[in-house]
C-alpha positions in Angstrom: -3.4 32.6 28.3 -2.1 29.7 30.5 -4.0 26.5 31.0 -3.8 24.0 33.8 -5.1 20.4 34.3 -2.4 19.2 36.7 -4.7 20.1 39.6 -7.9 21.9 39.1 -8.8 22.7 35.5 -8.1 26.4 35.2 -7.4 29.2 32.8 -5.3 32.3 33.6 -5.1 35.5 31.6 -2.9 38.3 32.7 -2.1 36.5 35.9 -5.8 36.3 36.9 -7.9 33.2 37.0 -10.8 33.1 34.5 -14.2 31.8 35.7 -15.0 28.7 33.7 -18.4 27.9 35.2 -19.7 24.5 36.1 -17.8 21.2 36.2 -19.1 19.9 32.9 -17.9 23.0 31.1 -14.4 22.5 32.7 -14.5 18.9 31.6 -15.1 20.0 28.0 -12.1 22.3 28.2 -10.0 19.5 29.7 -11.0 17.1 26.9 -9.8 19.7 24.4 -6.6 20.6 26.2 -5.4 17.0 26.4 -5.4 17.0 22.6 -4.6 20.7 22.0 -4.2 21.6 18.4 -5.8 18.4 17.3 -9.4 17.8 16.1 -11.5 16.0 18.8 -14.6 14.4 17.3 -18.0 15.4 18.7 -18.8 11.9 19.7 -15.4 11.7 21.5 -16.2 14.9 23.4 -19.6 13.5 24.5 -18.0 10.3 25.6 -15.2 12.2 27.5 -17.7 14.5 29.3 -20.6 12.1 30.0 -19.2 8.5 29.5 -21.9 5.9 28.8 -24.7 8.0 30.4 -25.0 11.1 28.2 -28.2 13.3 28.5 -30.8 13.1 25.9 -29.7 16.3 24.2 -26.0 15.8 24.8 -24.9 17.4 21.5 -27.1 20.5 22.1 -25.8 20.8 25.6 -22.2 20.3 24.4 -22.7 23.0 21.8 -23.8 25.5 24.5 -20.7 24.7 26.6 -18.5 25.2 23.5 -20.2 28.6 22.8 -19.5 29.8 26.4 -15.9 28.6 26.2 -15.4 30.6 23.0 -16.6 33.6 24.8 -14.3 33.0 27.7 -11.3 32.3 25.6 -11.8 35.0 23.0 -9.9 35.4 19.8 -6.5 34.9 21.4 -7.2 31.1 21.8 -9.5 30.1 19.0 -11.9 27.2 19.4 -13.0 26.1 16.0 -15.1 23.4 14.4 -13.2 21.1 12.0 -13.6 17.6 10.5 -16.7 16.6 12.5 -15.2 17.9 15.7 -13.5 20.8 17.5 -9.9 22.1 17.8 -8.6 24.3 20.5 -5.6 26.1 19.1 -2.9 27.2 21.6 0.8 27.0 22.3 1.3 23.6 23.8 3.8 25.2 26.2 0.9 27.2 27.7 -0.8 23.9 28.9 0.9 22.6 32.0 0.3 18.9 30.9 2.2 19.3 27.7 4.9 21.6 29.2 5.4 18.8 31.8 5.9 16.2 29.2 8.2 18.3 27.2 10.4 19.0 30.2 10.6 15.3 31.1 11.6 14.5 27.6 14.3 17.1 27.6 15.6 15.7 30.9 15.7 12.2 29.6 17.5 13.4 26.5 20.4 15.1 28.1 23.6 13.6 29.4 24.1 16.4 31.9 22.7 15.2 35.2 22.7 18.7 36.7 20.6 20.0 33.8 18.4 16.9 34.0 17.8 17.6 37.7 16.7 21.2 37.0 14.4 20.1 34.2 12.7 17.5 36.3 12.3 19.9 39.3 10.6 22.4 36.9 8.4 19.6 35.5 7.2 18.3 38.8 6.7 21.9 40.1 3.9 22.2 37.6 1.8 19.8 39.6 -0.7 21.5 42.0 -2.4 18.3 43.3 -4.4 15.6 41.6 -4.9 16.0 37.9 -8.4 17.2 36.9 -9.3 17.8 40.5 -13.0 17.9 41.1 -13.9 16.1 37.9 -15.2 12.6 37.7 -15.9 10.8 34.4 -14.6 7.4 33.1 -12.3 9.1 30.6 -11.1 11.7 33.1 -10.3 8.9 35.6 -8.4 6.9 32.9 -6.3 9.9 31.9 -5.7 10.9 35.5 -4.3 7.3 36.1 -2.0 7.6 33.2 -0.8 11.1 34.3 -0.2 9.8 37.9 2.0 7.0 36.5 3.9 9.6 34.4 4.4 11.8 37.5 5.7 8.9 39.5 8.1 7.9 36.7 9.3 11.5 36.5 9.8 11.5 40.3 11.8 8.3 40.1 13.8 9.7 37.2 14.7 12.7 39.3 15.7 10.3 42.1 18.0 8.4 39.8 19.6 11.7 38.7 20.1 12.9 42.2 21.6 9.6 43.2 24.1 9.9 40.4 24.9 13.4 41.7 25.6 12.0 45.2 22.6 13.6 46.9 21.6 10.3 48.7 21.5 11.8 52.1 18.9 14.5 51.1 16.8 11.8 49.5 16.5 9.4 52.4 13.4 11.0 54.2 11.3 11.3 51.0 12.3 7.8 49.7 11.5 6.3 53.1 8.0 7.8 53.0 7.3 6.9 49.4 8.4 3.3 50.1 5.9 3.0 52.9 3.1 4.3 50.5 4.2 2.0 47.7 5.6 -1.1 49.4 5.5 -3.2 46.1 7.4 -0.7 43.9 10.7 -2.4 43.2 12.3 0.5 41.4 11.6 2.7 44.4 12.8 0.0 46.8 16.1 -0.2 44.9 16.6 3.6 45.1 16.0 3.5 48.8 18.4 0.6 49.3 21.1 2.4 47.3 20.6 5.7 49.2 20.7 3.8 52.6 23.9 1.9 51.5 25.6 5.1 50.3 24.7 6.8 53.5 26.5 4.1 55.6 23.2 2.3 56.6 24.0 -1.0 55.0 21.9 -3.0 57.5 18.9 -0.8 56.8 19.3 -1.4 53.0 19.3 -5.2 53.7 16.3 -4.9 55.9 14.5 -2.9 53.2 15.1 -5.7 50.7 13.9 -8.3 53.2 10.6 -6.4 53.7 10.1 -6.0 49.9 10.8 -9.7 49.3 8.4 -10.7 52.1 5.6 -8.5 50.8 6.1 -9.7 47.2 6.0 -13.3 48.3 3.0 -12.9 50.6 0.8 -10.7 48.4 1.8 -11.7 44.9 3.6 -15.0 45.2 6.6 -13.9 43.4 10.3 -13.2 44.0 12.0 -9.8 43.6 13.0 -8.9 40.1 16.5 -10.0 39.0 17.9 -6.4 39.1 16.7 -5.9 42.7 18.2 -9.3 43.7 21.4 -8.3 42.0 21.5 -5.1 43.9 21.0 -7.0 47.1 23.9 -9.3 46.3 26.1 -6.4 45.5 25.3 -4.7 48.9 25.9 -8.0 50.7 29.4 -8.1 49.0 30.0 -4.4 49.8 30.6 -3.8 46.0 32.8 -0.6 45.8 31.2 0.1 42.4 28.0 1.2 44.2 29.7 4.3 45.6 28.8 7.6 43.8 32.3 8.1 42.3 32.1 4.9 40.4 28.5 4.6 39.4 29.0 6.1 35.9 29.0 3.3 33.3 30.6 3.7 29.9 28.4 5.0 27.1 28.3 2.3 24.4 29.1 3.3 20.8 28.6 0.0 18.9 27.3 1.2 15.6 29.3 0.1 12.5 30.5 2.8 10.2 27.8 4.8 8.2 27.4 3.6 4.6 29.3 5.7 2.2 27.6 7.6 -0.6 24.1 6.9 0.7 21.3 8.5 -1.3 17.5 8.2 -1.7 15.0 6.8 0.9 13.7 10.3 1.6 10.2 9.1 2.6 11.6 6.3 4.9 14.0 8.7 6.6 11.2 11.2 7.2 9.1 8.4 8.8 12.0 7.4 11.0 12.6 11.1 12.0 9.0 11.3 13.1 9.7 8.7 15.7 6.0 7.8 16.2 6.8 4.3 17.5 9.7 3.1 19.9 10.2 0.0 17.8 10.5 0.0 14.0 10.9 -3.1 11.8 12.7 -2.3 8.5 11.7 -5.1 6.2 12.5 -6.1 2.7 14.1 -8.8 0.5 17.9 -9.4 0.5 19.8 -6.5 -1.1 17.0 -3.9 -0.5 19.3 -1.8 1.7 17.7 -2.4 5.1 21.0 -2.2 7.1 22.2 0.8 5.0 19.1 2.7 5.9 19.2 1.9 9.6 22.9 2.8 9.9 22.6 6.0 7.8 19.6 7.2 9.9 21.4 6.2 13.2 24.6 8.1 12.4 22.6 11.1 11.3 20.7 11.2 14.6 23.4 10.4 17.2 22.5 13.5 19.2 19.1 12.0 20.0 20.8 9.1 21.9 23.1 10.6 24.4 23.1 7.4 26.5 24.7 5.4 23.7 24.0 3.1 20.8 23.9 -0.7 20.9 24.2 -2.8 17.7 24.1 -6.6 17.1 24.1 -8.6 13.9 21.6 -11.4 14.7 22.7 -13.4 11.6 19.1 -14.5 10.9 19.9 -15.4 7.3 23.6 -15.9 7.3 24.7 -18.7 5.0 27.6 -20.1 7.1 26.3 -20.0 10.7 23.3 -20.4 12.8 21.2 -17.4 13.9 22.7 -15.7 17.0 21.0 -16.9 20.2 19.2 -14.1 22.1 21.1 -14.8 25.3 24.4 -14.4 23.5 23.3 -11.0 22.2 22.2 -10.0 25.8 25.5 -11.0 27.2 27.2 -8.8 24.6 25.0 -5.9 25.4 25.9 -6.3 29.2 29.6 -6.2 28.3 29.0 -3.0 26.2 27.1 -1.5 29.1 30.1 -2.0 31.4 28.8 -4.6 33.7 31.7 -6.4 35.4 31.7 -10.2 34.5 31.5 -11.0 38.2 28.2 -9.0 38.5 26.5 -10.8 35.5 24.0 -13.4 36.8 24.4 -17.0 35.5 20.7 -17.4 34.6 19.8 -16.2 31.0 16.5 -14.7 32.3 18.3 -12.8 35.0 20.7 -11.5 32.4 17.8 -10.2 30.3 16.3 -8.6 33.3 19.6 -6.9 34.2 19.9 -5.6 30.6 16.3 -4.1 30.7 17.1 -2.5 34.0 20.3 -0.9 32.7 18.6 0.6 29.6 15.4 1.6 31.5 14.8 5.4 31.4 17.8 5.8 29.0 17.8 7.6 25.7 19.6 4.8 23.7 19.3 3.4 20.2 19.3 -0.3 19.9 19.9 -1.7 16.4 19.0 -5.4 15.9 20.2 -6.2 12.4 19.2 -9.2 10.3 16.7 -10.7 12.7 15.3 -14.2 11.9 12.0 -14.1 13.7 10.0 -12.5 16.6 11.3 -15.0 19.2 14.9 -14.0 18.5 14.2 -10.3 19.0 11.8 -10.3 22.0 14.4 -10.9 24.8 16.4 -7.9 23.4 13.6 -5.3 23.7 13.7 -2.8 26.5 11.1 -3.1 29.2 10.1 0.6 29.3 9.7 3.4 26.8 12.7 5.7 26.3 14.9 3.7 24.0 14.5 3.5 20.2 14.7 0.1 18.6 15.5 -0.4 14.9 15.1 -4.0 13.6 16.0 -5.1 10.1 14.7 -8.4 8.8 13.8 -10.3 5.6 10.6 -11.3 7.3 7.7 -9.1 8.3 7.8 -10.1 12.0 4.1 -9.7 12.4 4.4 -10.9 16.0 6.3 -7.8 17.0 3.7 -5.6 15.4 0.8 -7.4 17.1 2.3 -8.0 20.6 4.7 -5.1 21.0 3.3 -2.3 18.9 6.2 -2.3 16.5 5.8 -0.1 13.4 6.5 -1.9 10.1 8.6 0.0 7.5 8.7 -2.2 4.4 11.3 -1.1 1.8 10.5 -1.0 -1.8 12.9 -0.7 -4.7 14.4 2.7 -5.3 12.6 5.0 -7.7 14.2 5.6 -11.1 15.5 9.1 -10.0 16.9 7.6 -6.8 18.6 4.7 -8.5 20.0 7.0 -11.2 21.4 9.3 -8.5 23.0 6.4 -6.6 24.6 4.9 -9.7 25.8 8.2 -10.9 27.3 8.9 -7.5 29.2 5.6 -7.5 30.3 5.7 -11.2 31.1 9.5 -11.3 29.5 9.5 -14.7 26.1 10.1 -16.4 26.6 8.1 -19.6 23.0 8.3 -20.3 22.2 5.5 -22.8 24.2 2.8 -21.1 23.2 3.9 -17.6 19.5 3.8 -18.5 19.9 0.2 -19.6 21.8 -0.7 -16.4 19.1 0.9 -14.3 16.5 -1.1 -16.1 18.4 -4.4 -15.4 19.0 -3.5 -11.7 15.3 -2.7 -11.3 15.9 -0.3 -8.3 17.5 -2.9 -6.1 20.3 -1.2 -4.1 22.6 -4.2 -3.8 22.3 -4.8 -7.6 23.2 -1.1 -8.2 26.2 -1.5 -5.8 27.4 -4.6 -7.5 27.3 -2.9 -11.0 29.1 0.1 -9.6 31.8 -2.2 -8.1 32.3 -4.1 -11.3 32.6 -0.9 -13.3 35.1 0.5 -10.8 37.2 -2.7 -11.0 37.3 -2.4 -14.8 37.6 1.3 -15.4 38.7 0.9 -19.0 35.5 -1.0 -20.0 32.6 1.0 -21.3 29.4 0.8 -19.5 27.7 -0.4 -22.6 29.7 -3.7 -22.4 28.4 -4.3 -18.9 24.8 -3.5 -20.1 25.3 -6.0 -23.0 26.2 -8.7 -20.5 23.0 -8.2 -18.6 20.8 -8.6 -21.6 21.1 -12.3 -21.6 18.4 -13.4 -19.2 19.8 -16.9 -18.7 23.2 -15.4 -17.5 21.9 -12.3 -15.7 22.4 -13.7 -12.2 26.0 -14.6 -13.0 26.6 -11.0 -14.1 25.6 -9.8 -10.6 28.4 -11.8 -9.0 31.0 -9.5 -7.5 33.1 -12.4 -6.1 32.2 -12.2 -2.3 29.1 -13.7 -0.8 27.8 -10.4 0.7 28.0 -8.8 -2.8 26.8 -11.7 -4.8 23.1 -11.3 -5.7 22.6 -15.1 -6.3 24.1 -15.8 -2.9 22.1 -13.1 -1.1 18.8 -14.3 -2.6 19.7 -17.9 -1.8 19.9 -17.2 1.9 16.2 -16.4 1.9 15.3 -19.2 -0.5 17.1 -21.9 1.5 14.9 -21.2 4.5 11.7 -22.1 2.6 10.1 -25.5 3.0 9.6 -27.7 -0.1 6.1 -26.4 -1.1 6.9 -22.8 -0.7 10.2 -23.2 -2.6 8.4 -24.9 -5.5 5.8 -22.1 -5.6 8.6 -19.5 -5.7 10.4 -21.4 -8.6 7.2 -21.6 -10.7 6.2 -18.0 -10.2 8.9 -16.9 -12.6 6.7 -18.3 -15.4 4.0 -15.7 -14.8 4.3 -12.9 -17.4 2.4 -10.1 -15.7 3.6 -7.3 -13.4 1.4 -8.9 -10.7 -0.9 -11.9 -10.2 -3.7 -13.3 -8.1 -3.6 -16.2 -5.7 -5.8 -18.2 -8.2 -3.3 -17.8 -11.0 -0.5 -19.0 -8.6 -2.6 -22.0 -7.6 -2.9 -22.9 -11.3 0.8 -22.5 -11.9 1.6 -24.8 -9.0 -1.3 -27.2 -9.5 -2.4 -26.9 -5.8 -5.6 -25.9 -4.0 -6.3 -22.2 -3.7 -6.0 -22.3 0.1 -2.6 -24.0 -0.2 -1.5 -21.4 -2.7 -2.6 -18.6 -0.3 -0.5 -20.1 2.5 2.6 -20.2 0.3 2.1 -16.7 -1.0 1.7 -15.5 2.6 4.9 -17.2 3.5 6.8 -15.7 0.5 5.4 -12.3 1.2 6.4 -12.5 4.9 9.9 -13.5 3.7 9.9 -10.4 1.4 10.4 -12.7 -1.6 7.1 -11.3 -2.9 5.4 -7.9 -2.5 1.7 -7.3 -2.3 1.1 -4.1 -4.4 -2.8 -4.3 -3.9 -5.2 -6.5 -1.9 -5.2 -9.9 -3.4 -2.4 -9.1 -5.9 1.2 -10.3 -5.6 4.4 -9.3 -7.5 7.9 -10.6 -8.0 10.8 -8.2 -8.3 12.5 -8.6 -11.7 15.8 -9.8 -10.2 14.1 -12.2 -7.9 12.2 -13.4 -11.0 15.6 -14.0 -12.7 16.8 -15.9 -9.6 13.6 -17.9 -9.5 13.9 -18.8 -13.2 17.5 -20.0 -12.6 16.4 -22.7 -10.1 15.7 -26.0 -11.8 12.2 -27.5 -11.8 10.9 -30.4 -13.8 7.3 -29.2 -13.7 7.8 -26.0 -15.7 6.2 -27.2 -18.9 3.1 -28.5 -17.2 2.9 -25.4 -15.1 3.0 -23.2 -18.2 0.1 -25.1 -19.8 -1.9 -24.9 -16.5 -1.3 -21.1 -16.6 -2.5 -20.8 -20.2 -5.6 -22.8 -19.4 -6.2 -20.7 -16.3 -6.2 -17.5 -18.3 -8.1 -18.9 -21.3 -11.0 -20.4 -19.2 -11.2 -17.5 -16.8 -11.2 -15.0 -19.8 -14.1 -16.9 -21.4 -15.9 -16.8 -18.1 -15.3 -13.1 -17.7 -16.2 -12.3 -21.3 -19.5 -14.1 -21.0 -20.4 -11.9 -18.0 -19.5 -8.8 -20.0 -21.3 -9.9 -23.2 -23.7 -12.8 -22.4 -25.3 -12.8 -25.9 -22.0 -13.3 -27.7 -21.6 -16.7 -29.4 -19.3 -18.9 -27.4 -16.3 -20.9 -28.5 -15.5 -24.4 -27.3 -12.2 -24.2 -25.3 -9.8 -27.1 -24.9 -10.3 -29.3 -21.8 -8.4 -27.7 -18.9 -5.3 -29.3 -17.5 -5.6 -31.2 -14.2 -4.7 -28.8 -11.3 -6.0 -25.7 -13.1 -8.1 -23.4 -10.9 -10.7 -21.0 -12.4 -11.0 -17.5 -11.1 -14.6 -17.2 -9.7 -16.2 -14.0 -11.0 -19.7 -13.2 -9.8 -20.9 -10.3 -12.1 -19.8 -8.1 -14.9 -18.2 -5.6 -12.6 -15.9 -8.3 -11.2 -15.2 -9.4 -14.8 -14.3 -5.9 -15.8 -11.9 -5.5 -12.9 -10.3 -8.9 -13.7 -9.7 -7.9 -17.3 -8.3 -4.5 -16.3 -5.8 -6.2 -13.8 -4.9 -9.0 -16.1 -4.6 -7.2 -19.4 -0.7 -7.2 -19.4 -0.6 -10.9 -18.7 -3.2 -11.8 -21.2 -1.6 -9.9 -24.0 1.8 -11.4 -23.2 0.4 -14.9 -22.9 -1.1 -14.6 -26.4 2.4 -14.0 -27.7 3.8 -16.8 -25.5 1.2 -19.3 -26.6 1.9 -18.4 -30.2 5.6 -18.8 -29.8 5.4 -22.2 -27.9 3.1 -24.0 -30.3 -0.2 -23.4 -28.5 -1.8 -21.6 -31.4 -5.3 -22.6 -30.3 -4.8 -21.0 -27.0 -3.4 -17.9 -28.6 -6.3 -17.0 -30.8 -8.9 -18.1 -28.2 -7.4 -16.0 -25.5 -7.4 -13.1 -28.0 -11.1 -13.8 -28.9 -12.1 -13.5 -25.3 -10.2 -10.2 -24.9 -12.1 -8.6 -27.8 -15.1 -7.2 -25.8 -12.9 -5.7 -23.1 -10.5 -4.1 -25.5 -13.2 -2.8 -27.7 -15.1 -1.1 -24.9 -11.9 0.2 -23.4 -11.0 1.9 -26.7 -7.7 0.0 -26.7 -7.8 -0.6 -30.5 -4.0 -0.5 -31.0 -3.7 -3.3 -28.4 -6.6 -5.1 -30.1 -5.0 -5.0 -33.5 -1.5 -6.0 -32.3 -2.8 -8.9 -30.2 -5.0 -10.0 -33.1 -2.0 -10.1 -35.5 -0.1 -12.2 -33.1 -3.0 -14.6 -32.7 -3.5 -14.6 -36.5 0.1 -15.7 -37.1 -0.4 -18.6 -34.6 -3.7 -19.7 -36.2 -2.1 -19.7 -39.7 0.8 -21.9 -38.4 -1.7 -24.5 -37.2 -4.1 -24.1 -40.2 -7.0 -23.1 -38.0 -9.4 -21.4 -40.4 -11.9 -20.4 -37.7 -9.2 -18.8 -35.6 -7.8 -17.0 -38.6 -11.3 -15.6 -39.5 -11.9 -14.4 -36.0 -8.5 -12.6 -36.0 -9.2 -11.0 -39.3 -12.5 -9.7 -38.0 -10.7 -8.2 -34.9 -8.1 -6.5 -37.0 -10.9 -5.1 -39.3 -12.8 -3.8 -36.3 -9.7 -1.9 -35.0 -8.9 -0.6 -38.5 -12.4 0.9 -38.8 -12.1 2.5 -35.4 -8.7 4.0 -36.5 -10.1 5.0 -39.9 -7.9 2.5 -41.8 -10.8 1.4 -44.1 -8.8 -0.3 -46.9 -7.2 -2.6 -44.3 -10.6 -3.3 -42.7 -12.2 -4.4 -46.1 -9.1 -6.5 -46.9 -9.3 -8.4 -43.6 -13.1 -8.9 -43.8 -12.7 -10.3 -47.3 -10.2 -12.9 -46.0 -12.7 -13.7 -43.2 -15.5 -14.3 -45.7 -13.3 -16.7 -47.7 -12.3 -18.6 -44.6 -15.9 -19.0 -43.3 -17.5 -20.0 -46.6 -20.4 -22.4 -46.0 -21.0 -21.2 -42.4 -24.1 -18.9 -42.7 -23.9 -17.5 -39.2 -20.3 -16.7 -39.5 -20.9 -15.2 -42.9 -23.7 -13.1 -41.4 -21.4 -11.9 -38.7 -18.9 -10.8 -41.2 -21.5 -8.9 -43.3 -22.4 -7.0 -40.2 -18.8 -5.9 -39.9 -18.8 -5.0 -43.6 -21.9 -2.9 -43.3 -20.4 -1.1 -40.3 -17.1 -0.4 -42.2 -19.1 0.9 -45.2 -21.3 3.1 -43.0 -18.3 4.7 -41.3 -17.1 5.7 -44.8 -20.5 7.2 -45.7 -21.2 4.4 -48.3 -24.8 3.9 -46.9 -26.3 2.1 -49.9 -23.5 -0.5 -49.8 -23.8 -0.7 -46.1 -27.6 -1.4 -46.3 -26.9 -4.2 -48.8 -24.6 -6.0 -46.4 -27.0 -5.4 -43.5 -29.9 -7.0 -45.5 -27.7 -9.9 -46.5 -26.8 -10.5 -42.8 -30.5 -10.4 -41.9 -31.3 -12.9 -44.6 -28.6 -15.3 -43.3 -29.6 -14.9 -39.7 -33.3 -15.5 -40.5 -32.4 -18.6 -42.4 -30.7 -20.0 -39.3 -33.4 -18.7 -37.0 -30.6 -16.8 -35.1 -32.5 -14.3 -33.0 -29.7 -12.3 -31.5 -28.1 -12.0 -34.9 -31.4 -10.9 -36.4 -31.8 -8.2 -33.8 -28.3 -6.9 -34.7 -29.1 -6.9 -38.4 -32.5 -5.3 -37.9 -30.9 -2.4 -36.2 -28.2 -2.0 -38.9 -30.9 -2.1 -41.6 -32.8 0.6 -39.8 -29.7 2.7 -39.2 -28.8 2.8 -42.9 -32.4 3.5 -43.9 -32.1 6.5 -41.6 -28.8 7.6 -43.1 -30.5 7.4 -46.6 -33.4 9.6 -45.4 -36.1 7.0 -45.2 -36.8 7.6 -41.5 -40.2 5.9 -41.2 -38.8 2.6 -42.5 -35.8 3.2 -40.3 -37.9 3.5 -37.2 -39.8 0.3 -38.1 -36.7 -1.8 -38.3 -35.0 -0.1 -35.2 -38.1 -0.5 -33.0 -38.2 -4.2 -33.9 -34.5 -4.6 -33.1 -35.0 -2.9 -29.8 -38.0 -5.1 -28.9 -36.0 -8.2 -29.8 -32.9 -7.1 -27.9 -35.0 -6.5 -24.8 -36.6 -9.9 -25.2 -33.2 -11.5 -25.2 -31.8 -9.3 -22.5 -29.0 -8.1 -24.7 -27.9 -4.7 -23.2 -25.3 -4.2 -25.8 -27.8 -4.5 -28.6 -30.4 -2.5 -26.7 -27.9 0.4 -26.3 -27.2 0.5 -30.1 -30.9 0.2 -31.0 -31.8 2.9 -28.6 -29.3 5.2 -30.3 -30.7 4.3 -33.7 -34.3 4.9 -32.5 -33.2 8.3 -31.2 -31.6 9.2 -34.6 -34.8 8.2 -36.5 -37.1 10.1 -34.0 -34.9 13.2 -34.3 -35.2 13.3 -38.0 -39.0 12.8 -37.8 -39.1 15.8 -35.6 -40.0 14.0 -32.4 -37.3 15.6 -30.3 -38.6 14.6 -26.8 -38.7 10.9 -27.7 -35.3 11.2 -29.4 -33.8 12.7 -26.3 -35.2 10.0 -24.1 -33.9 7.3 -26.4 -30.4 8.8 -26.5 -30.3 9.2 -22.8 -31.2 5.5 -22.3 -28.4 4.5 -24.8 -25.9 6.6 -22.9 -26.9 5.0 -19.6 -26.5 1.6 -21.0 -23.1 2.4 -22.6 -22.0 3.7 -19.3 -23.0 0.5 -17.5 -21.2 -1.5 -20.1 -18.0 0.5 -19.9 -18.2 1.3 -23.6 -16.7 4.8 -23.7 -16.8 5.1 -27.5 -20.4 4.3 -27.5 -21.1 7.0 -24.8 -19.2 9.6 -26.8 -21.0 8.7 -30.1 -24.5 8.8 -28.5 -23.6 12.2 -26.8 -22.8 13.8 -30.2 -26.2 12.5 -31.5 -28.0 13.9 -28.4 -26.2 17.2 -28.9 -27.8 17.4 -32.4 -31.3 16.9 -31.0 -30.7 19.5 -28.3 -29.6 21.9 -30.9 -32.7 21.2 -33.0 -34.9 21.6 -29.9 -33.4 25.1 -29.3 -31.2 24.0 -26.3 -27.7 25.1 -27.4 -26.3 25.1 -23.8 -27.2 21.4 -23.3 -25.9 20.6 -26.8 -22.5 22.2 -25.9 -22.3 20.2 -22.7 -22.9 17.0 -24.6 -20.3 17.8 -27.3 -17.7 18.8 -24.7 -18.1 15.6 -22.8 -17.9 13.6 -26.0 -14.7 15.5 -26.9 -13.1 14.5 -23.6 -13.7 10.9 -24.3 -12.5 10.9 -27.9 -9.3 12.7 -26.9 -8.7 10.2 -24.1 -9.1 7.4 -26.7 -6.9 9.3 -29.1 -9.6 8.7 -31.7 -9.7 10.5 -35.1 -13.2 11.7 -34.4 -11.8 14.1 -31.8 -11.0 16.6 -34.6 -14.5 16.7 -36.0 -15.9 16.9 -32.5 -13.6 19.8 -31.6 -14.8 21.6 -34.8 -18.4 21.0 -33.7 -17.8 22.5 -30.3 -16.2 25.6 -31.8 -19.3 26.0 -33.9 -21.6 25.8 -30.8 -19.3 28.3 -29.0 -19.6 30.7 -32.0 -23.4 30.4 -32.1 -23.5 30.9 -28.3 -21.5 34.1 -28.6 -23.7 35.5 -31.3 -21.0 35.2 -34.0 -22.7 32.6 -36.0 -21.3 29.4 -37.4 -17.7 29.5 -38.6 -16.9 29.5 -42.4 
């Protein structure tokens, strides 16, 4: 089938026109043909067919039109529903609109004028009148206007080609008529003037210019464009270069050599190949390989730019000279385009206009390297589509994106495989151990990899391990990346960006090296610098725009490892105070977040925060959970840093506020390691409370990891340290009852639980009493006294609900379920377990969910529901395995038993 919209909307099959029916149905087909092979949403179709006045049953009517079109088109051209809309599948070449555009593109892409003329003739021959003739909707009219403009542009392209081929005499009649119809079209006027001049009608050419100038002045109040004025001057001067034999200008080939041994960047090259935007801004920090990427892609795609390639280094961040003025770059481009010096206007604006005229309609590549800002680049942009512009910059150039539709292509560091391939290519070796360490120090930065390769090549007798050892010293790392010349000296390259910062932004950059995490929030940065949050956000935006920071997620910022090393090498007298502000920020925010996760936990009294510290404002437990998850690496590292720098009180308090999150996340190895670090710090300062809290954390982790001897030893130390504090003693007895219970020592566990209850009651500590009541009930149940167990657990549940303690309510609901199960009340037991599981889910306590699921499975089994029991055990096993918990083995055995029962084989031996 063949489809037409460049005239009446029609379909031809076997050379015969197909009856499409009424205008609305043809409008539906047109709406699909414009976006052939692409999904058009239903609401878009309604808008395209009826505009802002659709009928009441527009979708029903549209459906009937589509049904009829399917019948007309048949299986050869499927019309299918997809993604909330419809797709008409057809060869784009069978639609005259797309065939027209393809032919025009081919014509613009060839350097052969004769071939271009044939292609343009064929393209314009597809038109049979006005596009979408007979149809009238707002969308149709808008697209029709666009297509009319494309048609006129193609006609003028053909005129330019024919003028280059010396066919000016044949063009004069049509150009004269077109100029009368479009008296303000300056491109058309210039073509007519050139044809008249070449045909020996110089006076007519000058008269054409006079008429155009008068009409522009009278109707628009403007002068002719600089290119038209320049043509007028050349005609007045009888410039011999205007004759057909001398109109061909040199094809510029200004690209520097392609980078040797380029590798990686497959995703970025693919995006550039797609060519979805005429202007692309390749952004990234110094040394990221922006110019390498631009030049590699340019040389790989030279055939796409038959009209030449222009290149200029704008020196936006050069250390020894000012950024190149745009007018200087334009003058260089005019020289490269072969414009005689005597024909270049004196005015900078006129020169820019002449440059745009010369590249208009051309298939050229323009590379603007190392741009400083949007203002430097704007005068160098072509005025029409056709050329491809690649811009590299250390800044994001948001103005180009907003005002000119430029597509940003930010460069990140090379992936580990890409970096390894690049280094192996340069070094001609794969010495694995040393190379792995070198890769880690280079952190994927292409310039760093190049410097290391250059140093290795300059010293071929040195083993790579020697170079790797040199990079281990963080204080001397930047010096190790000095290859002698400024362009291959990492410190120098980074300094070019750093020196362009104002004082506040430079200070922020220097202090950010103190942050230990892989990324950080604006609030943490504000605390580091001791500034207001809004001021910190401005600085972070500036640093991100300069590609000195990245933004890996909304609201999170990151500093490349080598930029961190450069930042740390810059002197700043405020580093000690900034470090304390950072510790205070994380300590106070962690306490705030922990209180949201576990509001009934006893609070510690933190030190008074430093002046300039900013607290992260968290509104609910979900925000607190997200904060802990994002900041866990920083919190763990800061515990170590505080311990090492004499801030032992900060170390164990930060740890204490991490406990709830790490427990519920099942991160018991992290919990134990962090607690041991904090314990060492508390011992150095003689802080007995801090030591006891750390012993309790280690004991908790040890029980979770089935290391019971360690658990009892640490809890014994905690009891000694908190002698005389009855509430602290009660807390420790609760931990002891839990440790004994996990070992099956239920009588001993009950003794500890009763002692904890006695101590809490003596202090009238209600939340502690609720916890102890539940534990007493639980161990009664484990000892088989289920009625007593239910009494204690019900009382614990009542008290937890009174206090609003969801953590305690979840544990007590699980205990009530256990007692109910063994009293034979399966329905109530199931309800209690499900409530516990729901609460554990809300709290993010995965271990609690898994444990309650195994209990629920036992009740389903007892109630004669093996399928539900199996589902519970399977879900519990998934959790235990993800937590790498020892209980995974017993749960796996339990699941096999349920599978055996389900298959009729009975329980395994």
